[in-house]
VOKOLBA-348254 format. One record per residue: residue in one letter; x, y, z of N, C-alpha, C in turn. Coordinates in steps of 0.05 Angstrom, whole numbers, plus 32768, in hexadecimal, padded with zeros to 4 digits. Layout:
BEGIN
AXYZXYZXYZ/...
***
This chain:
BEGIN
M87548AAE8F6D874B8AA28F54872D8AA28F53/D87218AA98F3C87048AA98F3986F98A8D8F3F/Q86E48A8B8F4F86DA8A718F5886CF8A618F40/Q86C38A6F8F2D86B88A608F1586CF8A558F04/V86E48A648F0286FC8A5A8EF387078A428F01/K870A8A448F1B87158A2E8F2B87048A158F28/Q86E98A188F2A86D78A028F2986D889F58F0D/A86D98A058EF886DB89FB8EDD86F489EA8ED9/F870A89F38EE5872389E48EE3872189C98EF1/Y871689CA8F0A871389B08F1986FF899E8F0B/D86EB89A98EFD86D989988EEE86E7898A8ED7/R86FA89988ECB870A898B8EB5871C89758EC1/L8726897A8ED9873689658EE68725894D8EEC/A870D89528EF686FB893C8EFD86F4892B8EE5/A86F189398ECE86EB892A8EB5870189178EAD/R8719891D8EB78730890B8EB1873588F88EC9/T872188F78EDB872388E68EF3873A88EE8F05/I874089088F06875589128F18874789228F2E/S874C891C8F478740892A8F5D875089438F64/R874389558F728751896D8F7B876989668F8C/R876689528F9D877C89498FAE879489408F9E/D878F89318F8987A589288F7887B389408F6A/F87A389538F6187AE896A8F5487BF897A8F67/M87B5897F8F7F87C4898F8F9387DD89808F9C/R87DC89668F9C87F489568FA28809895A8F8D/Y8800895B8F74881289608F5E881E897C8F60/C880E89908F66881889AB8F6A882C89AD8F81/G8827899E8F968839899D8FAC885489918FA4/M8853897B8F94886B896F8F8A887B89828F78/L886C898F8F66887989A28F53888589B98F62/T887789C48F76888189DA8F86889A89D28F95/A889B89BA8FA088B389B08FAE88CA89AC8F9A/T88C389A18F8288D7899D8F6E88E489B88F66/M88D489CD8F6588DE89E78F5D88ED89F58F74/G88EE89E98F8B88FC89F48FA288ED8A0B8FB0/L88D38A0C8FAC88C38A218FB988B68A168FD3/S88AF8A288FE588A28A208FFE88868A178FF9/A887A8A09900D885F89FF900A884A8A159006/S88518A2D900F883E8A43900C88398A4A8FEE/F884A8A408FDC88468A468FBF88338A328FB2/V882B8A1C8FC0881B8A088FB388018A138FA8/P87F18A238FB687D98A2F8FAB87DF8A418F92/K87F58A4F8F9387FC8A608F7C88048A508F64/V88128A398F6888188A278F5287FF8A1C8F46/A87EC8A158F5787D28A0A8F4E87C48A1F8F3D/E87C68A398F4487B98A4E8F3587C58A518F19/V87DF8A4C8F1787EC8A4E8EFC87DE8A3B8EE9/F87D78A238EF287C98A108EE187AC8A168EDD/A879F8A1E8EF387828A228EF2877A8A3C8EE4/A87898A518EE887828A6B8EDD879B8A7B8ED6/P87AA8A728EC287C28A818EBA87BD8A9D8EB2/K87CD8AB08EBC87C98ACC8EB787D48AD58E9C/Q87E68AC58E9187F28ACC8E7787F78AB28E68/R87FA8AB58E4E88018A9E8E3D881A8AA68E2D/P88318AA08E3888498AA98E2A884C8A9B8E0F/P88538AAA8DFA88568A9E8DDF886F8A8C8DDF/I886B8A758DD288818A618DD088878A5B8DB3/V88A08A5D8DAB88A98A548D9188BB8A3C8D96/W88B38A248D8D88C08A0B8D9388CE8A018D7A/L88E98A028D7A88F989FA8D63890389DD8D65/H890389D08D4F890E89B48D4D892789B58D3C/F893D89AA8D46895589A78D36895C898A8D35/A897589828D3B897C89668D39897489578D52/E895F89488D518954893A8D68894189248D60/C893589168D73892389008D6D890689068D74/T8901891E8D7E88E689278D8788DE89198DA1/G88F1890B8DAE88EB88FF8DC788E489138DDD/C88F0892A8DDC88EB893F8DF088CE894A8DEE/S88C5894E8DD588A989558DD08897893F8DDA/E889E89278DD4888D89108DDD888B890F8DFB/A88A189168E0988A189168E26888D892C8E30/V888F89448E25887E895A8E2D886089548E27/L885C89458E118840893E8E0A8834892C8E20/R884489208E31883B890F8E46883B891D8E61/S883B89378E61883989468E7A881C89438E85/Q881989488E9E87FE89478EAA87FB895D8EBE/Y87E289658EC387DB897C8ED587EE89938ED0/P87F289A08EBA87E089A08EA387E7898A8E8F/W87D1897F8E8387D5896E8E6C87DD897F8E54/I87E789728E4087F389818E2A87DE89948E1C/D87C5898C8E1B87B1899D8E0E87AE89B78E1E/E87AD89B58E3987AA89CC8E4A87C489DD8E4A/L87DB89CF8E4987F489DE8E4887F689EF8E2F/L87EC89E48E1987EE89F28DFF87D88A078DFB/M87BF8A008E0487A88A108DFE87A28A258E13/E87AB8A218E2C87A38A328E4287BA8A3F8E51/I87D28A338E5087E88A3D8E6087FD8A4A8E4E/L88048A3C8E3888188A478E25880A8A4E8E0B/S88178A5F8DFC880D8A668DE188218A5B8DCD/M881D8A438DC488318A368DB2882E8A418D96/E88418A528D8E88408A5F8D74884B8A4E8D5E/Y885E8A3D8D64886B8A2C8D4F88768A138D5C/H886F89FC8D51887A89E28D5A887589CF8D43/E888A89C78D35888789B88D1D8877899E8D21/T887A89918D38886D89778D3C884F89788D40/I8846898D8D4E8829898D8D55881989A28D47/M882689B58D38881689CA8D2B880789BF8D13/A87F189CC8D0D87E189C48CF687ED89CD8CDC/A87FA89E38CDC880689EE8CC4881E89DD8CBB/A882489DE8CA1883A89D08C95884689E08C7F/G885F89D98C77886B89E68C60886F8A048C64/H88698A138C4E886D8A308C4F885C8A3E8C64/Q88448A338C6888328A3F8C7D883F8A3D8C98/A884B8A268C9F88598A238CB8886F8A378CBC/E88808A3A8CA788968A4C8CA8888D8A698CAA/D88778A708C9D886B8A8A8C9F88628A908CBC/N88578A7B8CC9884E8A7D8CE588668A838CF7/L887D8A768CF288958A7A8D02889E8A978D00/Q88A18AA18CE788AA8ABC8CE388978AD08CEF/A887D8ACB8CED88698ADE8CF8886B8ADF8D16/A886E8AC88D2388708AC68D4088898AD48D4A/V889F8ACF8D3D88B88ADC8D4688B68AFA8D43/K88AA8B048D2E88A78B218D2988948B2D8D3E/K887D8B208D4288698B2B8D5488728B2B8D71/Y88808B168D7A88878B148D9688A68B178D9B/E88B38B258D8988D08B288D8C88D88B338DA8/G88EA8B258DB588F38B2E8DCF88E18B248DE6/Q88CA8B188DDF88B78B0F8DF488B48AF18DF4/F88B68AE38DDD88AF8AC78DDD88C58AB68DE9/L88BD8A9F8DF388CF8A8A8DFD88D58A788DE6/C88EF8A758DE088F78A628DCA88FF8A488DD7/V88F08A338DD288F78A188DDC89058A098DC5/V891D89FF8DC9892C89F28DB4892F89D48DBB/E892989C48DA8892C89A78DAB8940899D8D95/G895789938D9C896989898D888982899A8D85/A8998898D8D7D89B2899A8D7A89B489A98D60/V89C789BC8D5F89CB89CD8D4789E589C58D39/A89E389BF8D1F89FB89B98D0F8A0A89D38D09/T8A2589D38D0D8A3489EB8D098A4A89E88CF3/A8A5189CF8CED8A6689CA8CD88A5C89D28CBD/H8A6E89DC8CAC8A6789E38C908A4F89F68C8F/D8A508A0A8CA18A3B8A1E8CA38A1F8A128CA9/G8A2089FC8CB78A0689F08CC089F989DE8CAB/A8A0889D58C9789FC89C78C8089F089AC8C87/Y89F689A28C9F89ED89878CA689D089868CB1/G89C3899D8CB289A7899C8CBA899889B58CB0/K898189B08CA2897289C68C97895489C28C9B/I894589D88C9C892889D88C9B892089EE8C88/A890F89E78C75890589FB8C62891B8A0A8C54/G893189FC8C4E89478A088C40895A8A198C51/R89548A1B8C6B89658A2A8C7D89738A178C90/T898C8A1C8C97899B8A0B8CA989918A0E8CC5/F899589FA8CD6898E89FC8CF2899C8A148CFE/L89B68A188CF689C68A2D8D0189BA8A488CFA/D89B18A4C8CE189A58A658CD9898B8A6A8CE8/I897A8A558CEA89608A598CF889658A608D16/A89778A518D22897E8A578D3F89888A738D42/N899A8A7C8D3189A58A978D33898F8AAC8D30/D897C8AA68D1F89678AB98D1A89538ABA8D31/V89498AA28D3889328AA18D4B893C8AA48D68/C89508A958D7089588A958D8C89628AB08D96/R896E8ABF8D8489788AD98D8C89628AEE8D8F/K894A8AE88D8589348AFA8D8889218AF28D9E/A89278ADC8DAD89168AD38DC2891B8AE18DDC/G89078AE18DEE890B8AEC8E08891D8ADA8E19/A891B8AC08E14892C8AAC8E21892B8A938E10/V89418A838E1289438A6A8E0389448A538E16/I89318A408E1489318A288E2489388A108E13/C894E8A038E19895689EB8E0B894B89D28E19/I893A89C48E0B892E89AC8E18893B89938E0C/G894689838E1E8954896B8E158972896F8E13/T898189598E15899E895B8E1589A989648DF9/C899B895E8DE489A489668DC989A789848DC6/S899189938DCD899389B08DCA89A389BC8DE0/S89A489AF8DF789B489BA8E0E89D289B78E09/Y89DB899F8E0089F7899A8DFF8A00898C8DE5/G89EE89878DD389F589798DBA89EB895D8DB8/G89E9894E8DCF89DD89338DCF89EC89208DBD/I89DD890C8DB389EA88F78DA389F589028D89/Q89E989178D7E89F489238D668A10892D8D69/A8A1789368D828A3289418D878A46892B8D90/A8A3D89128D918A4F88FD8D988A6588F98D83/S8A7C88F18D8C8A9388ED8D7A8A8C88DA8D64/P8A9388DF8D4B8AA588F58D418A97890F8D3A/N8A7D89108D3B8A6E89298D378A7689388D1D/P8A72892C8D068A7A893A8CED8A6A89538CE7/G8A5189548CF28A40896B8CED8A4689838CFF/G8A59897F8D128A5F89958D258A47899C8D36/Y8A3889898D3E8A1F898E8D4E8A2689988D6A/K8A1789AC8D738A1B89B88D8D8A0089BE8D9A/G8A0189C38DB489EA89CE8DC189E689EB8DB8/V89CE89F68DBD89C88A108DB389DA8A268DBF/A89DF8A248DD989F08A398DE68A0C8A398DDA/D8A178A218DD68A328A1E8DCA8A328A268DAD/A8A1E8A1F8D9E8A1D8A258D828A1A8A438D7C/L8A0A8A518D8D8A048A6D8D888A138A808D9A/G8A1F8A768DB08A2C8A888DC38A198A988DD3/I8A028A8C8DDA89ED8A9B8DEA89E88A8B8E03/K89D98A988E1589D18A8B8E2E89B78A7D8E2A/T89B58A648E33899C8A558E3189968A488E4C/L897C8A438E5089748A328E6789728A168E5C/N89808A038E68898289E88E5E897289D58E70/I896189C48E63895389AF8E71895B89958E65/P8973898B8E6B897E89738E5E8971895A8E68/G897689448E59896A892A8E5F8964891D8E44/C896289038E43895D88F68E2A894788E18E2D/P892D88EA8E2F892489068E30892489118E4C/P8920892B8E4F891D89368E6A890189308E75/N88FE89318E8F88E4892E8E9C88D389478E95/P88BA89438E8C88A9895A8E8688A5896C8E9E/V88A789618EB688A389718ECF88B889888ECF/N88D089838EC588E489978EC688DE89AE8EB3/F88D289A78E9C88C989BC8E8988B189CC8E95/V889E89BD8E9F888689CA8EAB888E89DC8EC2/G88A089D18ED388AA89E18EEA88B789FB8EE1/T88C689FA8ECC88D38A128EC188BF8A268EB8/V88AA8A1C8EA988958A2E8EA088858A3A8EB7/V887F8A298ECB88708A338EE388818A488EF1/N889B8A448EF488AC8A578F0188AA8A728EF3/Y88AA8A718ED888A88A898EC7888D8A978ECB/L88788A888ECB885D8A948ECE88588A9E8EEA/L88638A908EFE885E8A968F1A886F8AAD8F24/L88888AAD8F1D889B8AC08F2888A48AD58F13/G889C8AD28EFA88A48AE58EE588C18AE38EDC/R88CD8ACC8EE288E98AC88ED988EF8AAA8ED7/L89048AA38EC9890C8A888EC7891B8A808EE0/P891C8A668EE789288A5D8F0089478A618F00/D89528A608F18896F8A618F1B897C8A498F0E/L89958A4E8F0389A28A398EF489BD8A318F00/D89C68A198EFA89E18A118F0289F58A1A8EED/D8A0E8A118EF08A238A1B8EDD8A208A0F8EC1/K8A0F89FB8EBE8A0A89EF8EA389EF89F88E97/G89E38A0D8EA489CB8A188E9989B18A098EA0/R89B389F78EB4899C89E78EBC898D89F28ED4/P897389F08ED5896489FA8EED896D89EC8F06/L897589FB8F1A897F89EE8F32896989DE8F40/F895089E58F3D893B89D68F4A893A89B98F41/A894289B48F28894189998F1D895D898C8F1C/Y8972899C8F18898C89908F1389A189998F28/G899889A08F4089AA89A98F5589B889938F64/R89AE897B8F6289BA89648F7189BE894C8F5E/T89D1893B8F6689D689248F5589C1890E8F59/I89BF88FD8F4689AE88E68F4889B688D58F61/H89D088D28F6589DA88C28F7B89D088CD8F96/E89D188E88F9989C888F48FB389AB88ED8FB9/Q899B88EB8FA5897E88E78FA9897588CA8FA6/C898788B88F9E8980889D8F968976888C8FAE/P8960887F8FAC8956886D8FC2896888558FC6/R897B88508FB3898D88398FB789A888428FC4/R89A9885B8FCC89C388658FD689CC88568FEF/S89BA884E900089C28840901989D188269012/H89C988198FFC89D888018FF389F488098FEA/Y89F788208FDE8A1288298FD68A23882D8FEE/E8A18883A90038A278840901B8A2E88269029/N8A1F881190268A2487F790338A3387E49020/D8A3E87EE900A8A4C87DD8FF78A3C87C58FED/E8A2287CB8FE88A1087B68FDE8A0987BC8FC1/Y8A1587AD8FAE8A1387B48F928A07879D8F81/V89FA87A58F6C89F287928F578A0A878F8F44/E8A1287768F3F8A2987708F2E8A2087618F15/S8A0787598F1389FC874D8EFA89DE87508EFA/F89D387568EE389B687588EE189A9873D8EE6/G8992873E8EF4898487258EFA898E87178F12/S89A287228F2089AD87158F38899B871A8F50/P899F870B8F66899087108F7E8994872D8F88/E89AC87398F8489B187548F8D89A087688F7D/A899D87628F63898C87738F52896F87728F5C/K8966875B8F63894A87588F6C894687668F87/M895C87688F97895987768FB1895E87948FAF/G8962879D8F96896487BA8F92897F87C68F9C/Y899487B78F9A89AE87C18FA289B887D78F8F/C89CD87E48F9689D887FB8F8789E387F18F6B/L89DE88028F5789E587FA8F3B89FF88078F32/Y8A0F88118F458A28881F8F3E8A3B880D8F2E/K8A3E87F48F368A5087E28F278A4487D98F0C/M8A2B87DF8F078A1F87D98EED8A2187F18EDB/G8A3088058EE38A34881C8ED28A2388358ED9/C8A1688358EF08A04884C8EF68A1588668EF8/K8A0C887A8EEA8A1988948EE98A0D88A88EFC/G89FD889E8F0E89EF88B08F218A0188C28F31/P8A1988BA8F398A2A88CC8F498A3488E48F39/E8A3388E38F1E8A3D88F98F0E8A2789078EFE/T8A0E88FF8F0489F7890A8EF489E4891A8F06/Y89DF89338EFC89CD89458F0B89B289448EFE/N899E893C8F0E8982893A8F05897089338F1C/N895689368F19894389308F2E893389178F29/C893D89058F18892F88EC8F11892588DC8F29/P893488D98F3E892A88C98F55891288D68F62/I890F88F08F6088F988FE8F6E88E189018F5B/A88E6890C8F4388D089118F3188C688F88F22/K88D988E68F1C88D388CD8F0D88C688D48EF2/Y88BD88BF8EE488B188C28ECA889588B68EC9/N888788BB8EB3886C88B08EB0885A88B48EC8/S885688CE8ECD884588D78EE4885088CD8EFE/G886A88CD8F01887788C58F1B887788A78F1F/T887488978F0A8872887A8F0D888D886D8F14/S88A288748F0588BC88678F0988D188778EFB/W88EA886D8EFD890188798EEF891588638EEB/P892A88678EDA893B88508ED2894688408EE9/V8952884D8EFD895E883D8F138949882D8F22/E893288388F26891C88298F33891488118F23/A891688138F08891087FD8EF7892787E98EF4/G893E87EF8F01895487DC8F01896987E28EED/H896987FA8EE0897D88018ECC898E88178ED7/P89A988158ED489BA882B8EDD89B588458ECE/C89B9885B8EDC89B888768ED089CE88788EBB/I89C988838EA489DD88868E8F89E788A28E8D/G89DE88B48E9E89E888CF8E9F89DF88E18E88/C89C688DD8E7F89BD88EA8E6689B989088E69/S89BA89148E8189B689318E8389D1893F8E86/E89E789318E828A01893E8E848A0C89448E68/P8A1C895A8E668A2889618E4C8A3B894B8E43/G8A3989448E298A4B89308E1D8A4789148E27/F8A2F890E8E318A2C88F48E3E8A3088DC8E2B/W8A2A88DF8E118A2E88C98DFF8A4B88C18DFD/D8A5D88D48E008A7A88CE8DFF8A8688C98E1B/E8A7D88D98E2E8A8B88D98E488A7F88C68E5C/M8A6688BD8E588A5988AB8E6C8A5A888E8E62/G8A6488898E4B8A65886D8E418A7F88608E47/P8A8088458E458A6988338E408A5588348E57/F8A3C88338E508A2788368E648A2788218E7A/F8A3088098E758A2F87F48E898A4A87EF8E97/E8A5C88028E958A7588018EA48A7688168EB9/P8A7F88108ED18A7F88248EE78A92883C8EE1/L8A8C88528EED8A9C886A8EEA8AB988658EF3/
***
């Protein structure tokens, strides 16, 4: 990497009161999360400091709450401004783009035409399929029509959040709109980063994998990156020893809760949920639900609104 480029990057980090050591620690964590050896840490750092390419991104919003975008906005090393301005080329994103109305839709069509077969299509939100998709529209076009048009022209489709991955709360019974995840709605292959919302580290790790190795990461049978969703919450949970010793929390606020006992009897869905929450955590690695005393609700699993409830009853 050019020394001047490297120094300019570290100067930007310093301006945010982030040391080189903290940044390299983050790169080490991300490298380990991606399942790569320690020898890749300097290469991961280079992706952020001097990206060799800026893949075009078309980010579609369907039936969702924008919580997944909000999660990505809180990424760090790279921060969202660097992610958008220096690492990715965000061609269309309804929430953050300056354009509106007809101009925004013109931008979408121009980007799809210019980068057909090359752009990464990131989808946030479920797709309505009942009554020809009449339950959801943007600019007079149904979600289903837009998805059929744009997703099929992408180099790859990344579904961020449980809604676009598997339908989410929109697909919960009785689901009159016929909402589905993108893969199910269109009959195509997608890379799914489920969660409500997912950890931004899993999205950044997927992008870094693409930039570093020239391909998307290996997936499990539900389309999720193995580096993030290869093991259950239960396998990685710091409270697992209490589970093995039959030490459970049976009421919130109890002495057992204060001692950090296992939350299985409080409805924790960790044994059936695949995600890296105990390792990656949220809010810059500060905490995650179980550490805060709340049972896992299984939000990264297909159909979790119907199949994982009631949330406070054990499996």
